[in-house]
C-alpha positions as CSV (number, residue, x, y, z in Angstrom):
1,M,226.8,-121.4,3.0
2,P,228.0,-118.0,4.3
3,S,231.7,-117.3,3.5
4,D,232.4,-116.6,7.2
5,L,231.6,-120.1,8.2
6,D,235.0,-121.7,8.2
7,L,236.6,-125.2,8.6
8,L,236.9,-124.8,12.4
9,D,233.2,-124.1,12.6
10,L,232.5,-127.3,10.7
11,R,234.9,-129.3,12.9
12,V,233.1,-128.0,16.0
13,I,229.7,-129.0,14.7
14,R,231.1,-132.4,13.7
15,A,232.6,-133.0,17.1
16,L,229.3,-132.0,18.8
17,A,227.5,-134.5,16.5
18,D,229.8,-137.3,17.6
19,T,230.1,-136.6,21.3
20,G,226.7,-135.0,22.2
21,S,228.1,-132.4,24.6
22,V,230.1,-129.2,24.4
23,T,232.6,-130.5,27.1
24,A,233.4,-133.7,25.2
25,A,233.6,-131.8,21.9
26,A,236.1,-129.4,23.4
27,A,238.2,-132.2,24.8
28,R,238.3,-133.9,21.3
29,L,239.3,-130.7,19.6
30,G,241.8,-129.6,22.2
31,Y,240.0,-126.3,22.9
32,S,238.4,-124.9,26.1
33,Q,234.7,-125.3,26.6
34,P,234.1,-121.5,26.3
35,A,236.0,-121.4,23.0
36,V,233.7,-124.1,21.6
37,T,230.6,-122.4,22.9
38,Q,231.7,-119.1,21.3
39,R,232.4,-120.8,18.0
40,L,229.0,-122.4,18.0
41,R,227.2,-119.1,18.8
42,R,229.2,-117.4,16.1
43,A,228.2,-120.0,13.5
44,E,224.6,-119.8,14.5
45,A,224.7,-116.0,14.2
46,Q,226.2,-116.3,10.7
47,L,223.6,-118.8,9.6
48,G,220.7,-117.1,11.3
49,Q,219.3,-120.4,12.7
50,P,220.1,-122.7,15.6
51,L,222.4,-125.6,15.1
52,V,221.9,-127.4,18.4
53,L,219.2,-127.9,20.9
54,R,220.5,-127.7,24.5
55,S,219.2,-129.8,27.4
56,T,220.5,-131.0,30.8
57,R,221.7,-134.2,29.1
58,G,223.8,-132.4,26.5
59,V,223.2,-131.1,23.0
60,T,221.2,-132.5,20.0
61,L,221.8,-131.2,16.5
62,T,219.0,-129.5,14.6
63,E,218.3,-130.4,11.0
64,A,220.7,-127.6,10.0
65,G,223.3,-128.9,12.4
66,R,223.0,-132.4,11.0
67,R,223.4,-131.2,7.4
68,L,226.6,-129.3,8.3
69,A,228.0,-132.2,10.3
70,Q,227.6,-134.4,7.2
71,H,229.3,-131.8,5.0
72,A,232.2,-131.5,7.5
73,V,233.4,-135.0,6.6
74,H,233.4,-134.3,2.9
75,V,235.1,-130.9,3.3
76,Q,237.9,-132.4,5.4
77,A,238.4,-135.2,2.8
78,A,238.5,-132.6,0.0
79,L,241.2,-130.5,1.9
80,D,243.2,-133.7,2.6
81,A,243.0,-134.6,-1.1
82,A,244.1,-131.1,-2.2
83,R,247.1,-131.1,0.2
84,Q,248.3,-134.6,-0.8
85,E,247.8,-134.0,-4.5
86,L,250.2,-131.1,-4.2
87,D,252.6,-133.5,-2.5
88,E,252.2,-135.9,-5.4
89,L,253.2,-133.2,-7.8
90,A,256.5,-133.2,-6.1
91,G,256.8,-136.9,-6.9
92,T,256.0,-138.5,-3.5
93,T,253.0,-139.4,-1.2
94,T,253.7,-138.0,2.2
95,G,251.7,-137.3,5.3
96,T,250.0,-139.7,7.7
97,L,247.5,-142.5,7.0
98,R,245.4,-143.4,10.0
99,L,244.3,-147.1,9.7
100,A,242.1,-149.3,11.7
101,G,241.5,-153.0,11.4
102,F,239.9,-156.0,13.1
103,P,241.8,-158.5,15.3
104,S,242.3,-161.3,12.8
105,A,243.6,-158.7,10.2
106,S,246.2,-157.4,12.7
107,P,248.7,-160.3,12.4
108,T,247.9,-161.0,8.7
109,L,246.7,-158.4,6.3
110,V,247.9,-155.4,8.2
111,P,251.6,-156.3,8.4
112,A,251.6,-157.1,4.6
113,L,249.8,-153.9,3.8
114,L,252.2,-151.8,6.0
115,S,255.2,-153.5,4.4
116,T,253.9,-152.8,0.9
117,L,253.3,-149.2,1.7
118,H,256.7,-148.8,3.2
119,D,258.3,-150.1,0.0
120,R,256.1,-148.1,-2.3
121,Q,255.7,-144.9,-0.4
122,P,258.6,-144.5,2.2
123,G,257.5,-140.9,2.9
124,L,254.1,-142.0,4.2
125,T,253.6,-142.5,7.9
126,V,250.9,-145.0,9.0
127,S,249.3,-145.3,12.4
128,Y,247.2,-148.3,13.3
129,V,244.5,-149.1,15.9
130,E,242.8,-152.5,16.3
131,V,239.0,-152.3,16.7
132,E,236.0,-154.4,15.7
133,P,234.2,-153.2,12.5
134,P,231.4,-151.2,14.1
135,E,234.0,-149.1,16.0
136,G,236.1,-148.8,12.9
137,L,233.1,-147.3,11.0
138,D,232.4,-145.0,13.9
139,L,235.9,-143.7,13.8
140,L,235.6,-143.1,10.1
141,R,232.4,-141.2,10.5
142,S,234.0,-139.0,13.2
143,G,237.1,-138.3,11.0
144,S,239.4,-140.0,13.6
145,I,240.9,-142.4,11.0
146,D,241.2,-142.4,7.2
147,L,240.8,-146.1,6.3
148,A,239.4,-149.2,8.0
149,L,239.5,-152.9,7.3
150,T,236.1,-154.4,8.2
151,F,234.1,-157.5,7.6
152,S,230.5,-158.6,7.3
153,Y,228.5,-161.8,7.6
154,P,225.6,-162.9,5.4
155,G,222.4,-161.2,6.6
156,D,224.0,-159.2,9.4
157,G,222.3,-156.0,8.5
158,R,225.2,-154.3,6.8
159,G,223.9,-151.3,4.7
160,Q,221.4,-150.1,7.4
161,A,221.4,-146.5,8.5
162,P,224.5,-145.6,10.6
163,T,224.2,-145.5,14.4
164,S,224.9,-141.7,14.6
165,T,221.8,-139.7,13.9
166,A,224.0,-136.8,12.7
167,T,225.2,-138.6,9.6
168,T,223.6,-140.2,6.5
169,P,224.3,-143.6,5.0
170,D,226.6,-142.2,2.3
171,V,229.2,-140.8,4.7
172,V,231.2,-144.0,4.6
173,V,231.8,-146.2,1.6
174,E,232.7,-149.9,2.1
175,T,234.1,-151.9,-0.8
176,P,234.1,-155.8,-0.6
177,L,237.5,-157.3,-1.4
178,Y,237.8,-160.9,-0.2
179,R,235.8,-163.9,0.9
180,D,236.9,-165.5,4.1
181,T,235.7,-169.1,4.6
182,M,234.1,-169.9,7.9
183,L,235.2,-173.1,9.6
184,A,233.8,-175.3,12.3
185,V,236.7,-176.1,14.7
186,A,236.5,-179.2,17.0
187,P,238.6,-182.0,18.5
188,A,239.8,-184.5,16.0
189,G,237.2,-187.1,15.1
190,S,234.3,-184.8,15.7
191,F,233.4,-184.7,12.1
192,A,233.1,-188.5,11.5
193,G,230.7,-189.3,8.7
194,S,229.4,-187.1,5.9
195,G,227.0,-184.9,7.8
196,A,227.0,-181.1,7.6
197,A,229.9,-179.6,9.7
198,L,227.7,-177.8,12.2
199,A,224.9,-180.4,12.4
200,T,227.5,-183.0,13.6
201,L,228.3,-180.6,16.5
202,S,224.8,-180.0,17.6
203,G,225.3,-181.6,21.0
204,A,228.6,-179.9,21.8
205,R,229.4,-176.9,24.0
206,F,230.3,-173.9,21.9
207,I,232.9,-171.1,22.3
208,G,231.5,-167.7,21.2
209,G,233.4,-164.5,20.1
210,C,232.6,-160.8,19.6
211,P,228.9,-159.8,19.6
212,R,228.7,-159.8,15.8
213,C,230.6,-163.1,15.6
214,R,228.3,-164.6,18.2
215,G,225.3,-163.4,16.2
216,H,226.7,-165.2,13.1
217,L,227.3,-168.4,15.2
218,L,223.7,-168.3,16.4
219,A,222.3,-167.8,12.9
220,A,224.5,-170.5,11.4
221,C,223.5,-173.0,14.0
222,R,219.8,-172.2,13.7
223,R,220.1,-172.8,10.0
224,A,221.6,-176.2,10.8
225,G,218.6,-176.9,13.0
226,F,219.7,-176.4,16.5
227,E,220.4,-173.8,19.2
228,P,224.0,-173.7,20.3
229,D,225.0,-174.1,23.9
230,I,227.5,-171.2,24.3
231,V,229.4,-171.7,27.5
232,L,232.7,-169.8,26.9
233,E,233.4,-166.5,25.1
234,T,236.7,-165.0,23.8
235,D,237.8,-162.9,20.9
236,N,241.3,-164.4,20.9
237,A,241.7,-167.1,18.2
238,L,244.7,-168.6,20.0
239,A,242.6,-168.9,23.1
240,V,239.7,-170.5,21.1
241,T,241.9,-173.2,19.6
242,G,243.5,-173.8,22.9
243,L,240.2,-174.3,24.6
244,V,239.1,-176.7,21.7
245,A,242.4,-178.6,22.1
246,A,241.6,-179.0,25.8
247,G,238.2,-180.5,25.0
248,L,236.4,-177.6,26.5
249,G,234.2,-176.7,23.5
250,V,233.9,-176.3,19.7
251,A,233.8,-173.1,17.7
252,V,233.3,-171.4,14.4
253,L,236.3,-169.4,13.2
254,P,237.2,-167.6,9.9
255,S,240.1,-169.0,7.9
256,L,242.0,-165.7,8.3
257,S,242.2,-166.1,12.1
258,L,243.8,-169.6,11.7
259,V,246.6,-168.2,9.4
260,S,248.4,-166.9,12.5
261,A,246.7,-169.0,15.2
262,G,247.0,-172.3,13.4
263,L,245.4,-175.6,14.6
264,P,247.1,-177.3,17.5
265,D,247.5,-181.1,17.6
266,G,244.3,-182.9,18.1
267,V,242.1,-180.2,16.5
268,E,240.6,-180.2,13.1
269,S,238.4,-177.9,11.0
270,R,235.8,-178.3,8.3
271,P,234.2,-175.5,6.1
272,L,230.6,-174.6,6.9
273,D,228.0,-175.7,4.4
274,G,226.2,-173.2,2.2
275,D,227.0,-169.6,1.5
276,D,228.3,-168.7,5.0
277,D,231.6,-166.9,4.2
278,R,232.3,-163.6,5.7
279,V,233.4,-160.8,3.4
280,V,236.4,-158.5,4.1
281,H,235.9,-154.9,3.2
282,V,238.0,-151.7,3.0
283,A,236.2,-148.6,4.1
284,H,236.8,-144.9,3.9
285,A,234.9,-141.6,4.0
286,S,232.9,-140.8,0.9
287,G,235.2,-138.7,-1.3
288,A,238.4,-139.8,0.5
289,E,239.4,-141.9,-2.5
290,R,240.8,-138.7,-4.0
291,V,243.3,-138.4,-1.1
292,P,246.5,-139.9,-2.4
293,A,247.4,-141.7,0.8
294,V,244.0,-143.4,0.9
295,R,244.2,-144.3,-2.8
296,V,247.7,-145.8,-2.6
297,A,246.7,-147.8,0.5
298,V,243.6,-149.2,-1.2
299,E,245.7,-150.1,-4.2
300,A,248.3,-151.8,-2.0
301,L,245.6,-153.8,-0.2
302,A,244.1,-154.9,-3.5
303,S,247.6,-156.0,-4.7
304,L,248.1,-158.5,-1.9
305,D,247.8,-162.2,-2.7
306,P,244.6,-163.3,-0.9
307,A,245.6,-167.0,-1.1
308,R,248.5,-166.2,1.2
309,F,245.9,-165.4,3.9
310,G,243.4,-168.2,3.2
311,L,241.2,-165.7,1.4
312,R,239.5,-165.8,-2.0
313,P,239.3,-162.7,-4.3
314,L,236.0,-160.9,-4.6
315,R,235.7,-158.3,-7.4
316,P,235.2,-154.9,-5.7
317,D,232.6,-153.8,-8.2
318,V,229.9,-153.2,-5.7
319,S,230.1,-150.8,-2.8
320,T,227.9,-150.9,0.2
321,R,227.3,-147.8,2.2
322,G,226.9,-147.8,5.9
């Protein structure tokens, strides 16, 4: 790579990969559109080959552009690691950790993690945003966050190529940490008898959740031999249990969501049959494990007591890339 191709050039190419237009890339970086265009032309001149293909609908990266966009993530992670390792030599971890997590982690795992980090590393500032796992992974790929709590369901396609054509599957590393038992939630008395939890609810009206949760619900019900009648949809676990308590439907919820939401009077739950647990992951950019702030956050997360949150430990000895 030519020595005159600097970090800002890589950031411009990364932003173009994520946004698909010069205007949007300029807005993300806080530069003017002409400045971004000038940087792009300069980088292309240094490399002696085009990095983007322009059209009326925006820009598309060439093969060279896609390769540089991928390297941009690793280069930024290496620079962050170098800066924070120097801070560590001074005896403290400082700087900012940008964290994302899914809704049921927000009132459970996230407060415990932030409290642990505050006690262990008071010089570290942590920001947090709540998003569903696909959005969290996209934020990691774009470099907008440093760490994400995600989850996956059995057979939900985790490990397929990322949605962005400008990245490759090894840009983000996900490490499984905990098993989260999936529960059928219904009015008291719905599970009379010894039948499978979902099969006993085959004639009920169901409450669906986020798109991936809805996909899991459909798959689980089909394995139980029926097609669910989904009549209501909400991502809010408190709303779900309230609707169930009102006799307006039944649902499938992870144990983690009931730690904070609880079960109201007149509502009961039963674990799903078979290997239907979802798995909670921690994810970061490939190479970011060298960044002290990311490393101490992962260590703090792994030190939490999973039983406190209705979770079961899962040895993080296998990483999935997505």
